[in-house]
C-alpha positions, 0 to 999 in steps of 0.5 A: 664840915662842922655845924658852925661853919655851915650856919654862915653858908645857910645864912648866905643862901637865905639872903641870896636873890633866888626864889624860895624853892631855889633857896630851899633846894640849895640848903638841902644840897649844902646839908647833904654835901657837908654832912656825911650821914645826911643822905636824903634831905628835904622839906615837907609842908603842911596843909592844915585843912586836909591834914596832910604834908606835901613834899617840897624841895629835896635832894637824894633818892626819889621818893613815892612819899609826896603826900603824908597824912598827919599821924602817919610815919615819922613826918606825920607824927611830927606834924601832930606833936610839934616836936623833934623826932629822932629815930636811931633805927627805923627798923625798930619803929612801928609807925615808920613809912619805909622809903628805901632799904638803905635808910637806917635812921631819920631825924625830923624837926618841925618848922614854925612860922609865927608859932604855927607848924607849917612843915618840917625838915626831914633827913634820912641816913644810911647809918644807924644812930648818927644823930645827936643833940647837936644835929637837933640844935643845928636843924632848929637853927636851919628852920629858924632861918628858913622861917624868914622866907615865909 
């Protein structure tokens, strides 16, 4: 399914009568089901006081990484940089937190509410280098929609 087709489904989920976590898990499931190389899809949310990220709704393999310090791993770096981070090959990254040997690449896009980075969407893939600029723009769209829930 192309990104444009998925956008309307994301909007439908955002506008549904479910609670925020239900909407987030449905978005994660939609992305994983619709995009073949999105093998793990989840949200992390920032606690700026403790400078940590906390795992929110996700779909995919279980993870031990439920709390990530700012600066650690790809997610922690995005919490500090406020910029998208695309990792074509996780084995080439020094500051990568290994989740599973099946993960080959990752993309993390920050989630802003009123100009503040409150978290991020994190996607792992079992494929080397699948993410393009189109993925970045699409995930920015998803996060703009999600931001309306906060």
